[in-house]
Structure formats: structure tokens, C-alpha cells
C-alpha positions in Angstrom: 0.0 0.0 0.0 1.0 3.6 -0.6 1.6 5.9 2.4 -1.4 7.9 1.3 -3.5 5.1 2.6 -2.3 5.6 6.2 -5.3 7.6 7.3 -7.6 5.1 5.7 -5.7 2.3 7.4 -6.4 3.8 10.8 -10.1 4.2 9.9 -10.2 0.6 8.7 -8.7 -0.5 12.1 -11.4 1.5 13.9 -14.2 0.0 11.8 -12.8 -3.4 12.4 -13.4 -2.9 16.1 -17.1 -2.3 15.4 -17.3 -5.7 13.8 -16.8 -7.3 17.2 -18.4 -4.8 19.6 -18.8 -7.2 22.6 -15.2 -8.4 22.4 -13.9 -4.8 22.0 -16.0 -3.6 25.0 -14.9 -6.4 27.3 -11.3 -6.0 26.4 -11.5 -2.2 26.9 -13.1 -2.7 30.3 -10.4 -5.2 31.3 -7.7 -2.7 30.3 -9.4 0.1 32.2 -9.8 -2.0 35.3 -6.2 -3.1 35.2 -5.0 0.5 34.8 -7.2 1.7 37.6 -5.9 -0.9 40.1 -2.3 -0.4 39.1 -2.5 3.4 39.0 -4.3 3.6 42.3 -1.6 1.6 44.1 1.1 3.8 42.6 -0.8 7.0 43.4 -1.6 6.0 46.9 2.0 5.2 47.7 3.2 8.4 46.1 0.5 10.6 47.6 0.8 9.4 51.1 4.6 9.7 51.0 4.6 13.1 49.4 2.0 14.4 51.9 3.9 13.0 54.9 7.2 14.5 53.7 5.5 17.9 53.2 4.2 18.0 56.8 7.3 16.4 58.3 9.5 19.1 56.6 7.7 21.6 58.8 8.4 19.7 62.0 11.1 20.7 64.5 14.7 19.9 63.8 15.0 18.2 67.2 12.5 16.9 69.7 13.7 16.2 73.3 11.7 13.9 75.6 12.5 13.1 79.2 12.7 9.5 80.3 12.7 7.6 83.5 12.6 3.9 84.4 9.0 3.6 83.3 9.4 5.5 80.0 8.2 9.0 79.1 8.0 11.6 81.9 7.0 15.3 81.9 9.9 17.7 82.0 10.3 21.2 83.6 9.8 23.5 80.7 12.0 26.5 81.8 14.9 24.3 83.1 14.8 22.2 79.9 14.9 25.2 77.6 17.7 26.8 79.5 19.7 23.6 79.3 19.1 23.2 75.6 20.1 26.8 74.8 23.5 26.3 76.3 24.4 23.9 73.5 26.1 25.7 70.6 23.9 25.6 67.4 20.5 25.7 69.1 18.9 28.9 68.0 15.3 28.5 69.2 13.2 26.2 71.3 9.7 25.9 72.7 8.0 23.7 75.3 5.1 21.6 73.9 2.1 20.2 75.8 0.4 17.4 74.1 -1.0 13.9 74.6 -3.8 11.5 73.9 -7.3 11.4 75.4 -10.4 9.3 75.1 -13.4 10.9 73.4 -16.7 9.4 72.1 -15.4 5.9 71.9 -12.1 6.8 70.2 -8.8 8.3 70.9 -7.9 11.9 70.0 -4.7 13.9 70.0 -4.8 16.8 72.5 -2.5 19.8 71.8 -2.0 23.0 73.8 -2.2 26.2 71.8 1.1 27.1 70.1 1.0 29.7 67.3 4.3 28.6 65.9 3.0 25.1 65.5 -0.3 26.0 63.9 -1.2 23.7 60.9 -0.9 25.5 57.6 -4.2 27.0 56.5 -5.5 27.7 60.1 -5.7 30.9 62.0 -4.0 31.3 65.3 -6.8 32.1 67.7 -6.2 30.6 71.1 -9.3 28.9 72.5 -10.6 30.4 75.7 -10.6 28.4 79.0 -13.3 25.7 78.7 -13.3 25.8 74.9 -11.7 23.7 72.2 -11.1 23.8 68.5 -11.5 20.3 67.0 -10.2 18.7 63.8 -12.4 18.1 60.8 -13.1 14.5 61.8 -14.4 15.2 65.3 -17.5 17.1 64.5 -19.4 13.9 64.5 -18.2 13.1 68.1 -19.8 16.3 69.5 -22.9 16.2 71.7 -24.8 19.4 71.6 -21.7 21.3 70.6 -19.7 19.9 73.5 -16.8 17.4 73.7 -15.9 15.3 76.7 -12.3 14.3 77.0 -10.9 11.7 79.4 -7.2 11.4 80.3 -5.6 12.1 83.8 -8.9 14.0 84.4 -12.2 14.3 82.7 -12.9 17.6 81.0 -16.0 18.8 79.2 -15.3 21.5 76.7 -17.4 23.7 74.3 -16.4 23.1 70.7 -15.8 26.4 68.9 -14.7 27.0 65.3 -13.3 23.7 63.8 -9.8 23.6 62.3 -9.5 24.1 58.6 -10.2 20.9 56.5 -7.0 21.6 54.6 -5.1 20.5 57.7 -6.9 17.1 57.8 -3.7 15.0 57.2 -2.3 16.1 60.5 -5.3 17.7 62.4 -8.1 15.3 61.5 -8.5 13.9 65.1 -6.8 16.8 66.9 -8.2 18.9 69.7 -6.6 22.3 70.2 -6.9 23.5 73.8 -5.9 26.4 75.9 -2.6 25.6 77.5 -4.0 25.6 81.1 -6.8 23.2 80.1 -4.4 20.9 78.3 -2.1 20.6 81.3 -5.1 20.0 83.6 -6.5 17.3 81.3 -3.1 15.5 80.9 -2.2 15.9 84.6 0.8 18.2 84.1 1.9 20.9 86.5 1.9 24.5 85.4 5.7 24.5 84.8 5.8 21.1 83.0 5.8 20.2 79.3 5.5 17.0 77.3 8.7 17.7 75.3 10.9 20.4 73.8 10.9 21.3 70.1 14.3 22.8 69.1 15.5 24.5 66.0 19.2 24.6 65.1 21.4 26.8 62.9 22.5 24.0 60.6 19.6 21.4 60.3 21.9 19.0 58.5 24.1 18.8 61.7 21.2 18.1 64.0 22.1 14.5 64.4 25.6 15.3 65.3 24.4 17.5 68.2 22.7 14.6 70.0 25.6 13.8 72.3 26.0 17.5 73.4 22.3 17.9 74.0 22.1 14.6 76.0 25.0 15.8 78.2 23.4 19.2 78.8 20.3 17.9 80.5 20.3 16.8 84.2 18.0 13.9 83.5 17.9 11.1 80.8 16.4 12.2 77.5 15.5 10.8 74.2 16.3 12.9 71.1 14.6 12.5 67.7 15.7 14.4 64.7 13.6 15.4 61.7 15.6 13.1 59.5 14.9 10.2 61.9 11.2 10.9 61.8 11.2 11.0 58.0 13.2 7.7 58.0 10.7 6.0 60.3 7.8 7.1 58.1 9.7 5.9 54.9 10.1 2.5 56.5 6.4 2.3 57.5 5.5 3.5 54.0 7.7 0.8 52.4 6.0 -1.9 54.5 2.6 -0.5 53.7 3.6 -0.4 50.0 4.6 -4.0 50.2 1.1 -4.9 51.4 -0.5 -2.9 48.7 1.5 -4.7 46.1 -0.4 -7.9 47.1 -3.4 -6.2 45.3 -1.4 -6.4 42.1 -1.1 -10.2 42.2 -4.6 -10.9 40.8 -4.1 -7.9 38.4 -0.9 -9.5 37.1 -2.8 -12.8 36.6 -5.6 -10.9 34.7 -3.0 -9.2 32.6 -1.4 -12.5 31.7 -4.7 -14.0 30.7 -5.5 -10.9 28.6 -2.1 -11.2 26.8 -2.6 -14.9 26.2 -6.0 -14.2 24.7 -4.7 -11.5 22.4 -1.9 -13.8 21.2 -4.4 -16.6 20.5 -6.8 -14.1 18.8 -3.9 -12.8 16.7 -2.8 -16.2 15.6 -6.4 -17.1 14.7 -6.6 -14.3 12.1 -4.1 -15.9 9.8 -6.8 -16.3 7.0 -7.8 -12.7 7.2 -4.1 -11.6 7.0 -3.7 -14.0 4.0 -6.7 -12.4 2.2 -5.4 -8.9 2.8 -2.0 -9.8 1.5 -3.5 -11.3 -1.5 -5.3 -8.0 -2.1 -1.9 -6.2 -2.1 -1.3 -5.4 1.5 2.4 -5.4 2.6 3.7 -6.9 5.8 4.1 -3.4 7.1 0.5 -2.5 6.4 -0.7 -5.6 8.3 1.4 -4.7 11.3 0.2 -1.1 11.2 -3.4 -2.2 10.9 -3.2 -4.4 14.0 -1.3 -1.7 15.9 -3.8 1.0 15.0 -6.6 -1.4 16.0 -5.0 -2.1 19.4 -4.3 1.6 20.0 -7.8 2.6 19.2 -9.0 0.2 21.8 -6.3 0.6 24.5 -5.6 4.3 24.6 -9.2 5.4 25.6 -9.4 2.5 28.1 -6.1 3.3 29.8 -7.0 7.0 29.9 -10.3 6.2 31.5 -8.7 3.9 34.0 -6.0 6.5 34.9 -8.7 9.1 35.4 -10.7 6.8 37.6 -7.6 6.1 39.7 -6.7 9.8 40.1 -10.2 10.7 41.1 -10.4 7.8 43.6 -7.2 8.9 45.4 -7.2 12.7 45.1 -10.8 13.7 44.7 -13.1 14.3 46.6 -10.6 13.8 49.4 -9.9 10.0 49.3 -12.4 9.3 52.1 -12.2 5.5 51.6 -8.4 5.4 52.3 -8.6 5.8 56.1 -10.8 2.8 56.9 -9.5 0.5 54.2 -5.8 1.1 54.3 -4.9 3.1 57.3 -6.9 1.2 59.9 -9.1 4.1 61.1 -12.1 2.6 62.8 -13.5 5.9 64.2 -13.8 9.1 62.3 -11.8 8.1 59.2 -10.1 11.1 57.7 -10.9 12.8 54.4 -7.3 13.0 53.2 -6.2 15.8 50.9 -3.1 14.2 49.5 -0.4 16.0 47.6 -0.9 15.3 43.9 2.4 16.8 42.7 4.2 14.2 40.6 1.1 12.1 40.1 1.2 12.5 36.3 4.4 10.5 36.2 2.9 7.7 38.2 -0.1 7.6 35.8 2.4 7.4 32.9 4.1 4.5 34.6 0.9 2.6 35.1 -0.2 3.3 31.5 3.1 1.9 30.2 2.9 -1.2 32.3 -0.6 -2.0 30.9 0.0 -0.8 27.3 3.4 -2.4 26.7 2.4 -6.1 27.2 -1.0 -5.6 25.5 0.5 -4.0 22.4 3.3 -6.6 22.3 0.7 -9.4 22.4 -1.1 -7.8 19.4 1.9 -6.8 17.2 4.2 -9.8 17.6 1.7 -12.4 16.2 0.7 -10.0 13.4 4.4 -9.4 12.5 5.1 -13.2 12.7 2.1 -14.0 10.5 2.6 -11.2 7.9 6.0 -12.4 6.8 4.5 -15.6 5.3 3.0 -15.9 1.8 -0.8 -15.8 1.5 -1.0 -19.5 0.4 1.1 -20.6 3.3 -1.1 -18.7 5.7 -4.2 -20.3 4.2 -2.9 -23.8 4.2 -1.2 -23.5 7.6 2.2 -24.2 6.0 1.2 -27.7 4.6 2.6 -28.8 1.2 0.2 -29.8 -1.5 
């Protein structure tokens, strides 16, 4: 065929799909489903990791906790900050009051008001005594606009303006209290804090300052760096990613069956290829026809599957992720994951689905098109 037939060849391939509508529809649905499953796994892993890294990058360079024989122990805030500031390289520090409390059949994170630690997208209005600002996920736990917390003591608080939903990844089950209320709830004295958050002049040297900081305090301490926190999350994400890969096992089996079917279907069209070659088609025309036919079917299906995966993870908030993958039994979060870089993950998923499918279509066509028409019609038998 002449090159001027190329547009007509593509149209011929599209019309050939209409000759077998049920087969084309089922194959397209299989490709779309495979793309959705594969892309969703890749997007979830990427989105959760990117979101965690974004929030952890805003965490303190060093966190100091006091220890005793039983584990964690509150520390004197003023004495702790004074000891930390004696270490060269420490440029700022603040005492933090936080802990966990029971509320409405679940566990919540209680944090004392700290303007410098306010989640992005929230205003810095300190709750009044007896009031609390709650995370987006706790509005359902309120009773007549009040929230009862139980820790060292029981505290009934009036819920005021909730925290911004944009902070849901870190503030979903958070209760923001007045510092005095937080200490009372957690059983801390007025001069005690849960830990110290320190900033250093050279963040990359934070780990090397651990020995000097440990020696500066008059009691045993445990020091965690921002890099260690990121490393722990990366390890947890890797384990979670390994569990999510289990979902791909049936998808891989389905892909193998689809490829086997395409190879069988391509080998079964030897007579049709023989007739086309007898009409003047070249081997290149046959391969192009089969390739155009496969692309006309696969590209829309893969695009649809990629769109479904992206919407399932990033819009409208990935509400199914909490209970299904993160183990949230109470108040599952509506996660707003970072979607930066998700296009590359979609491309990876598309390639992983398209490559074997196109190979299963093109290779049998190329293998059959090199034979003479008579040989294809007779199956290679001599007369």
C-alpha cells in the first residue's frame, strides 16, 4: 500500500473494532480496570509519602523527651529550655504540651495552643478556657456542641470553630486547647511540658548535636531528629507499600490471561491476513493495521482507568483510604493528599498496561505477515 492510505488504514482499524463490539467492549473494560488498580496503588503510595514528607518538613529539627525507668516523663519547661540553649547551634526552642485522650469511643490527640506550630491554613486564635477547636473528623463526636475528654482528668469543653479541612492529614482527630486546660487534662503541673521542640542553625548537623544535648540535661532524655522521623515514616510506607503490592497479584494474573487471549486471537486471524496480503497489503500494512486497532481500543481504556484512579485517590478527598488502608475505625479522615508528581505515576501505570498488550497484538501480526498468503491459508502444509 502507498503511504497515502495511512489515514484510511487507521479508519479501517477503527471500523474493524465495530465488527466485534462485545469483544472490544470487554477488552476495553479489562484494560481500564487493570489500569485503575495499578495506578491507584502507585498514586496512593506516592500521595501518602509526598504528603507526609511535606508535613514532616515543617516539624522541629530536634525533639527532646525526658525518660525515666517507666518510660516518658514530663519535664520542667523552663529548666529544659535553659539547658538546651546552652548547646552551641541551638537557636530556638519551645516547650510543647500534648498527649492523647479518650473521646466518644475513640482516641484523639490533644495539643495545647502554640501559634508557631499551627497547621498550615489555620488561623492562630487561642481557645478560651473551657473551649476547644476540633479537627475536621471530630465534628461527629460532639454532643450538643460539647466534647468530653478523658485522660488524667475528665474535661467537658465547648467546641468552637473547627480547624480548617486543609489540615486534615495532621489535624483530623486533633483537639486544640488552651494551655491551662491541656495541662489540667493531661495531669501536668503549670511548669511542666510534654517535650521540647528545638531549631538549630544547621539542620543537617542536628544528628551530630545529639551527644552534646544529652549531656546538657540533668536527666535522661531521648532525642529525635527530623531526619529520623522521615526515615521511620519511609520504613512504614515501604511496609505498607509491600502490602498494597499484594493487590497487584490478581491484576498480574488478569494481565497474563488478557495477553494470552490477544496472542491466541492474533494467531487465529491468519486467514484474514492472507486475504489482505492477496489484495496487495504489505507486511508493514498488516502490522500497522493491527497496531492502530490495538491503540484505538487501548488508549481510551487506559486513559479512562487512569482518570478513575486519580479521582479515587485525590478527589473528593480520598475518604475511603482511612478505613480501608490506614486502619481508622473511628472518624476516618478525608485525606487531601499532595498530587504533585502524580502524572508521572499515571504514565508508569499506563506503560505497564499498554506495553504487554501491544506486544501481544503486534508480535503475532508481525510473525504471520512475513508468510506468503498461500502458506497462511494452508497452515504451511505442502500440496
